[in-house]
A tleap script that builds the chain and sets N, CA, C and O, in Angstrom:
source leaprc.protein.ff14SB
mol = sequence {
  NMET THR GLN VAL ASN ASN SER ASN PRO GLN
  ALA ASN SER ARG THR ASN ARG MET PHE ILE
  ASP LYS GLY ASN TRP PHE PHE LYS THR ARG
  GLU GLY ASP THR VAL GLY PRO PHE GLN GLU
  GLU LEU GLU ALA SER THR GLN LEU GLU VAL
  TYR ILE ARG LEU VAL THR SER GLY LEU LEU
  PRO PHE GLN GLU VAL LEU ARG SER ALA PRO
  VAL ALA GLN LYS LYS ALA CGLY
}
set mol.1.N position { 5.684 16.176 11.283 }
set mol.1.CA position { 5.526 14.473 10.455 }
set mol.1.C position { 5.572 13.601 11.837 }
set mol.1.O position { 6.051 13.849 12.944 }
set mol.2.N position { 4.849 12.439 11.286 }
set mol.2.CA position { 3.836 11.516 11.911 }
set mol.2.C position { 5.525 10.622 12.905 }
set mol.2.O position { 6.526 10.060 12.460 }
set mol.3.N position { 5.126 10.876 14.089 }
set mol.3.CA position { 6.117 10.536 15.014 }
set mol.3.C position { 5.661 8.853 15.117 }
set mol.3.O position { 4.468 8.549 15.118 }
set mol.4.N position { 6.649 7.906 15.194 }
set mol.4.CA position { 6.868 6.352 14.640 }
set mol.4.C position { 6.377 6.013 16.291 }
set mol.4.O position { 6.683 6.737 17.238 }
set mol.5.N position { 5.653 4.906 16.386 }
set mol.5.CA position { 5.282 3.990 17.852 }
set mol.5.C position { 5.714 2.978 17.565 }
set mol.5.O position { 5.047 2.192 16.893 }
set mol.6.N position { 7.032 2.674 18.010 }
set mol.6.CA position { 7.802 1.354 18.124 }
set mol.6.C position { 7.067 0.062 18.627 }
set mol.6.O position { 7.691 -0.996 18.548 }
set mol.7.N position { 5.713 0.055 19.169 }
set mol.7.CA position { 4.854 -0.933 20.175 }
set mol.7.C position { 3.863 -1.464 18.715 }
set mol.7.O position { 3.331 -2.571 18.628 }
set mol.8.N position { 3.814 -0.659 17.940 }
set mol.8.CA position { 3.163 -1.535 16.868 }
set mol.8.C position { 3.561 -1.495 15.458 }
set mol.8.O position { 3.339 -0.612 14.629 }
set mol.9.N position { 4.355 -2.895 15.297 }
set mol.9.CA position { 4.413 -3.102 13.666 }
set mol.9.C position { 4.087 -2.981 12.425 }
set mol.9.O position { 4.723 -2.865 11.378 }
set mol.10.N position { 2.702 -3.038 12.782 }
set mol.10.CA position { 1.772 -2.599 11.732 }
set mol.10.C position { 1.741 -1.645 11.001 }
set mol.10.O position { 1.813 -1.503 9.781 }
set mol.11.N position { 1.547 -0.527 12.423 }
set mol.11.CA position { 1.616 1.070 12.166 }
set mol.11.C position { 2.929 1.190 11.294 }
set mol.11.O position { 3.201 1.781 10.250 }
set mol.12.N position { 3.434 0.602 11.925 }
set mol.12.CA position { 5.233 0.930 11.693 }
set mol.12.C position { 5.444 1.006 10.064 }
set mol.12.O position { 5.815 2.021 9.474 }
set mol.13.N position { 5.155 -0.192 9.477 }
set mol.13.CA position { 5.325 -0.905 8.098 }
set mol.13.C position { 4.283 0.526 7.388 }
set mol.13.O position { 4.873 1.176 6.525 }
set mol.14.N position { 3.204 0.866 7.642 }
set mol.14.CA position { 2.319 1.641 7.026 }
set mol.14.C position { 3.327 3.087 7.142 }
set mol.14.O position { 3.755 3.670 6.146 }
set mol.15.N position { 3.538 3.422 8.247 }
set mol.15.CA position { 4.391 5.031 8.032 }
set mol.15.C position { 5.463 4.514 7.488 }
set mol.15.O position { 5.350 4.970 6.351 }
set mol.16.N position { 6.067 4.121 7.484 }
set mol.16.CA position { 7.577 3.635 6.163 }
set mol.16.C position { 6.719 3.942 5.053 }
set mol.16.O position { 7.011 4.913 4.354 }
set mol.17.N position { 5.603 3.187 4.766 }
set mol.17.CA position { 5.510 3.027 3.340 }
set mol.17.C position { 4.803 5.131 2.436 }
set mol.17.O position { 4.609 5.493 1.275 }
set mol.18.N position { 4.678 5.874 3.843 }
set mol.18.CA position { 4.315 7.421 2.879 }
set mol.18.C position { 5.725 8.209 3.081 }
set mol.18.O position { 6.650 7.890 3.828 }
set mol.19.N position { 5.657 9.024 2.444 }
set mol.19.CA position { 6.932 9.778 1.878 }
set mol.19.C position { 5.999 11.236 1.214 }
set mol.19.O position { 4.812 11.208 0.891 }
set mol.20.N position { 6.843 12.339 1.142 }
set mol.20.CA position { 6.878 13.397 0.904 }
set mol.20.C position { 7.761 13.692 -0.384 }
set mol.20.O position { 8.920 13.281 -0.322 }
set mol.21.N position { 7.342 14.393 -1.618 }
set mol.21.CA position { 8.130 14.937 -2.618 }
set mol.21.C position { 7.623 15.892 -3.129 }
set mol.21.O position { 6.487 15.847 -3.602 }
set mol.22.N position { 8.508 17.152 -3.135 }
set mol.22.CA position { 8.336 17.833 -4.015 }
set mol.22.C position { 6.807 18.977 -3.327 }
set mol.22.O position { 6.304 19.861 -4.021 }
set mol.23.N position { 6.320 18.629 -1.821 }
set mol.23.CA position { 5.401 19.602 -1.720 }
set mol.23.C position { 4.357 18.187 -1.679 }
set mol.23.O position { 3.380 18.321 -0.943 }
set mol.24.N position { 4.453 17.177 -2.230 }
set mol.24.CA position { 2.830 16.323 -2.242 }
set mol.24.C position { 3.541 15.011 -1.481 }
set mol.24.O position { 4.732 14.700 -1.492 }
set mol.25.N position { 2.118 14.162 -0.637 }
set mol.25.CA position { 2.584 13.341 -0.126 }
set mol.25.C position { 1.783 12.236 -1.423 }
set mol.25.O position { 0.928 12.515 -2.264 }
set mol.26.N position { 2.706 10.547 -1.037 }
set mol.26.CA position { 2.476 9.740 -1.667 }
set mol.26.C position { 2.853 8.099 -0.738 }
set mol.26.O position { 3.660 7.926 0.176 }
set mol.27.N position { 2.175 7.364 -1.225 }
set mol.27.CA position { 3.089 6.045 -0.174 }
set mol.27.C position { 2.718 4.748 -1.291 }
set mol.27.O position { 1.778 4.713 -2.085 }
set mol.28.N position { 3.585 3.909 -1.106 }
set mol.28.CA position { 3.834 2.672 -1.637 }
set mol.28.C position { 2.990 1.568 -1.156 }
set mol.28.O position { 2.659 1.307 0.001 }
set mol.29.N position { 2.639 0.834 -2.500 }
set mol.29.CA position { 2.014 -0.486 -2.124 }
set mol.29.C position { 3.029 -1.569 -2.029 }
set mol.29.O position { 4.210 -1.323 -2.275 }
set mol.30.N position { 2.632 -2.736 -1.689 }
set mol.30.CA position { 3.580 -3.811 -1.759 }
set mol.30.C position { 3.871 -4.181 -2.695 }
set mol.30.O position { 4.843 -4.923 -2.554 }
set mol.31.N position { 3.451 -4.060 -4.061 }
set mol.31.CA position { 3.404 -4.147 -5.109 }
set mol.31.C position { 4.588 -3.564 -5.609 }
set mol.31.O position { 5.263 -4.204 -6.415 }
set mol.32.N position { 4.958 -2.368 -5.218 }
set mol.32.CA position { 6.064 -1.337 -5.708 }
set mol.32.C position { 5.366 -0.199 -6.327 }
set mol.32.O position { 6.047 0.648 -6.904 }
set mol.33.N position { 3.759 -0.052 -6.263 }
set mol.33.CA position { 3.228 1.029 -7.110 }
set mol.33.C position { 3.447 2.532 -6.227 }
set mol.33.O position { 3.377 2.615 -5.000 }
set mol.34.N position { 3.689 3.523 -7.042 }
set mol.34.CA position { 3.388 4.631 -6.241 }
set mol.34.C position { 2.098 5.284 -5.989 }
set mol.34.O position { 2.182 6.338 -6.621 }
set mol.35.N position { 1.302 5.255 -5.592 }
set mol.35.CA position { 0.178 5.846 -5.212 }
set mol.35.C position { 0.209 7.465 -4.511 }
set mol.35.O position { 0.670 7.786 -3.415 }
set mol.36.N position { -0.488 8.392 -5.613 }
set mol.36.CA position { -0.495 9.965 -4.829 }
set mol.36.C position { -0.338 10.649 -5.872 }
set mol.36.O position { -0.307 9.900 -6.848 }
set mol.37.N position { -0.214 11.805 -6.163 }
set mol.37.CA position { 0.233 12.904 -5.133 }
set mol.37.C position { -1.111 13.234 -4.455 }
set mol.37.O position { -2.059 13.307 -5.237 }
set mol.38.N position { -1.401 13.470 -3.021 }
set mol.38.CA position { -1.928 13.922 -2.361 }
set mol.38.C position { -1.699 15.181 -1.713 }
set mol.38.O position { -0.539 15.591 -1.751 }
set mol.39.N position { -2.453 15.796 -1.199 }
set mol.39.CA position { -1.745 17.629 -0.508 }
set mol.39.C position { -1.275 17.648 0.858 }
set mol.39.O position { -0.613 18.516 1.427 }
set mol.40.N position { -1.793 16.380 1.359 }
set mol.40.CA position { -1.580 16.719 3.005 }
set mol.40.C position { -1.250 15.313 3.645 }
set mol.40.O position { -1.881 14.313 3.303 }
set mol.41.N position { -0.440 15.278 4.399 }
set mol.41.CA position { 0.011 14.005 5.411 }
set mol.41.C position { -1.153 13.035 5.235 }
set mol.41.O position { -1.094 12.006 4.561 }
set mol.42.N position { -2.136 13.437 5.859 }
set mol.42.CA position { -3.496 13.066 6.817 }
set mol.42.C position { -3.983 12.250 5.670 }
set mol.42.O position { -3.935 11.033 5.852 }
set mol.43.N position { -4.455 12.680 4.495 }
set mol.43.CA position { -5.271 12.139 3.383 }
set mol.43.C position { -4.324 11.077 2.945 }
set mol.43.O position { -4.867 9.972 2.976 }
set mol.44.N position { -3.105 11.051 2.554 }
set mol.44.CA position { -2.280 9.954 2.222 }
set mol.44.C position { -2.694 9.023 2.760 }
set mol.44.O position { -3.099 8.022 2.168 }
set mol.45.N position { -2.661 9.239 4.550 }
set mol.45.CA position { -2.607 8.671 5.541 }
set mol.45.C position { -3.942 7.447 5.434 }
set mol.45.O position { -3.922 6.267 5.784 }
set mol.46.N position { -5.095 8.281 4.791 }
set mol.46.CA position { -6.556 8.094 5.168 }
set mol.46.C position { -6.486 6.847 3.579 }
set mol.46.O position { -6.879 5.685 3.677 }
set mol.47.N position { -6.084 7.263 2.648 }
set mol.47.CA position { -5.734 6.877 1.455 }
set mol.47.C position { -5.285 5.096 1.819 }
set mol.47.O position { -5.953 4.075 1.657 }
set mol.48.N position { -4.278 5.236 2.208 }
set mol.48.CA position { -3.053 4.288 2.260 }
set mol.48.C position { -4.021 3.250 3.507 }
set mol.48.O position { -3.568 2.106 3.543 }
set mol.49.N position { -4.832 3.404 4.163 }
set mol.49.CA position { -5.577 2.908 5.159 }
set mol.49.C position { -7.016 2.776 4.443 }
set mol.49.O position { -7.894 2.332 5.183 }
set mol.50.N position { -7.369 3.063 3.230 }
set mol.50.CA position { -8.179 2.580 2.219 }
set mol.50.C position { -7.859 1.523 1.741 }
set mol.50.O position { -8.429 0.496 2.110 }
set mol.51.N position { -6.832 1.499 0.764 }
set mol.51.CA position { -6.417 0.487 0.270 }
set mol.51.C position { -5.854 -0.852 0.632 }
set mol.51.O position { -5.771 -1.834 -0.105 }
set mol.52.N position { -5.417 -0.722 2.096 }
set mol.52.CA position { -5.086 -1.341 2.966 }
set mol.52.C position { -6.165 -2.421 3.164 }
set mol.52.O position { -5.859 -3.609 3.057 }
set mol.53.N position { -7.412 -2.035 3.449 }
set mol.53.CA position { -8.709 -2.707 3.478 }
set mol.53.C position { -9.331 -3.131 2.238 }
set mol.53.O position { -10.372 -3.785 2.287 }
set mol.54.N position { -8.742 -2.792 1.022 }
set mol.54.CA position { -9.555 -3.261 -0.122 }
set mol.54.C position { -8.672 -4.226 -0.775 }
set mol.54.O position { -9.186 -4.811 -1.729 }
set mol.55.N position { -7.354 -4.559 -0.461 }
set mol.55.CA position { -6.705 -5.477 -0.018 }
set mol.55.C position { -7.337 -6.642 0.458 }
set mol.55.O position { -7.961 -7.641 0.101 }
set mol.56.N position { -6.804 -5.938 1.601 }
set mol.56.CA position { -7.457 -7.135 2.442 }
set mol.56.C position { -8.881 -7.959 2.548 }
set mol.56.O position { -8.959 -9.126 2.933 }
set mol.57.N position { -9.965 -7.163 2.149 }
set mol.57.CA position { -10.724 -7.699 1.843 }
set mol.57.C position { -11.081 -9.005 0.601 }
set mol.57.O position { -11.781 -10.010 0.474 }
set mol.58.N position { -9.745 -7.925 -0.401 }
set mol.58.CA position { -9.802 -9.412 -1.738 }
set mol.58.C position { -10.899 -8.141 -2.792 }
set mol.58.O position { -11.099 -8.386 -3.981 }
set mol.59.N position { -11.328 -7.218 -2.309 }
set mol.59.CA position { -11.704 -6.393 -3.802 }
set mol.59.C position { -11.290 -5.996 -4.872 }
set mol.59.O position { -11.936 -6.036 -5.919 }
set mol.60.N position { -9.995 -5.501 -4.725 }
set mol.60.CA position { -9.366 -5.166 -5.948 }
set mol.60.C position { -9.151 -6.396 -7.102 }
set mol.60.O position { -8.984 -7.611 -6.995 }
set mol.61.N position { -9.245 -5.404 -8.341 }
set mol.61.CA position { -9.510 -6.638 -9.687 }
set mol.61.C position { -8.034 -7.311 -9.818 }
set mol.61.O position { -7.821 -8.468 -10.181 }
set mol.62.N position { -7.024 -6.306 -9.433 }
set mol.62.CA position { -5.530 -6.989 -9.659 }
set mol.62.C position { -5.591 -8.163 -8.721 }
set mol.62.O position { -4.809 -9.037 -9.093 }
set mol.63.N position { -6.178 -8.444 -7.755 }
set mol.63.CA position { -5.824 -10.012 -6.601 }
set mol.63.C position { -6.303 -11.242 -7.692 }
set mol.63.O position { -5.907 -12.405 -7.610 }
set mol.64.N position { -7.105 -10.799 -8.580 }
set mol.64.CA position { -7.381 -12.207 -9.169 }
set mol.64.C position { -6.505 -12.534 -9.707 }
set mol.64.O position { -5.967 -13.604 -9.422 }
set mol.65.N position { -5.970 -11.596 -10.841 }
set mol.65.CA position { -4.582 -12.627 -11.552 }
set mol.65.C position { -3.459 -12.916 -10.707 }
set mol.65.O position { -2.747 -13.881 -10.983 }
set mol.66.N position { -3.251 -12.300 -9.855 }
set mol.66.CA position { -2.402 -12.364 -8.682 }
set mol.66.C position { -2.403 -13.619 -8.327 }
set mol.66.O position { -1.342 -14.241 -8.269 }
set mol.67.N position { -3.872 -14.327 -7.965 }
set mol.67.CA position { -3.587 -15.531 -7.316 }
set mol.67.C position { -3.908 -16.841 -8.356 }
set mol.67.O position { -4.101 -18.007 -8.014 }
set mol.68.N position { -3.904 -16.326 -9.615 }
set mol.68.CA position { -3.693 -17.617 -10.531 }
set mol.68.C position { -2.597 -17.622 -11.057 }
set mol.68.O position { -2.043 -18.655 -11.433 }
set mol.69.N position { -1.898 -15.947 -11.215 }
set mol.69.CA position { -0.411 -16.493 -11.600 }
set mol.69.C position { 0.082 -17.635 -11.354 }
set mol.69.O position { 0.191 -18.445 -12.275 }
set mol.70.N position { 0.536 -17.988 -9.907 }
set mol.70.CA position { 1.255 -19.279 -9.660 }
set mol.70.C position { 0.933 -20.825 -10.459 }
set mol.70.O position { 1.659 -21.769 -10.770 }
set mol.71.N position { -0.803 -20.491 -10.630 }
set mol.71.CA position { -1.376 -21.748 -10.793 }
set mol.71.C position { -0.558 -21.557 -12.588 }
set mol.71.O position { 0.229 -22.477 -12.814 }
set mol.72.N position { -0.663 -20.746 -13.498 }
set mol.72.CA position { -0.289 -20.669 -14.426 }
set mol.72.C position { 1.242 -20.854 -14.491 }
set mol.72.O position { 1.752 -21.408 -15.464 }
set mol.73.N position { 1.976 -20.392 -13.456 }
set mol.73.CA position { 3.275 -21.024 -13.673 }
set mol.73.C position { 3.756 -22.655 -13.273 }
set mol.73.O position { 4.838 -23.222 -13.430 }
set mol.74.N position { 2.720 -23.034 -12.809 }
set mol.74.CA position { 3.062 -24.315 -12.409 }
set mol.74.C position { 2.774 -25.278 -13.350 }
set mol.74.O position { 3.674 -26.119 -13.339 }
set mol.75.N position { 1.720 -25.587 -14.348 }
set mol.75.CA position { 1.481 -25.508 -15.406 }
set mol.75.C position { 2.500 -25.441 -16.089 }
set mol.75.O position { 3.065 -26.498 -16.371 }
set mol.76.N position { 2.935 -24.426 -16.468 }
set mol.76.CA position { 4.092 -24.274 -17.484 }
set mol.76.C position { 5.208 -25.254 -17.330 }
set mol.76.O position { 5.641 -25.987 -18.219 }
set mol.77.N position { 5.586 -25.186 -16.207 }
set mol.77.CA position { 6.936 -25.620 -15.691 }
set mol.77.C position { 7.049 -27.176 -15.278 }
set mol.77.O position { 8.111 -27.624 -14.845 }
savepdb mol mol.pdb
quit
């Protein structure tokens, strides 16, 4: 399993998102979704990195909904 390096908090949070269940690897998103299964830890780790880059760049379609949700709540309240 991957050794955790305490000198890089960002890497630690990514490592803590990954887990193995019944021989398959998964990762959890900040939104609470579970992504997987992946056959190998390296594959799950790589896909987690891709996911994080997509979220950071704003390329995921659900982010549009998330950005507009607080505005809708303010209008309703």
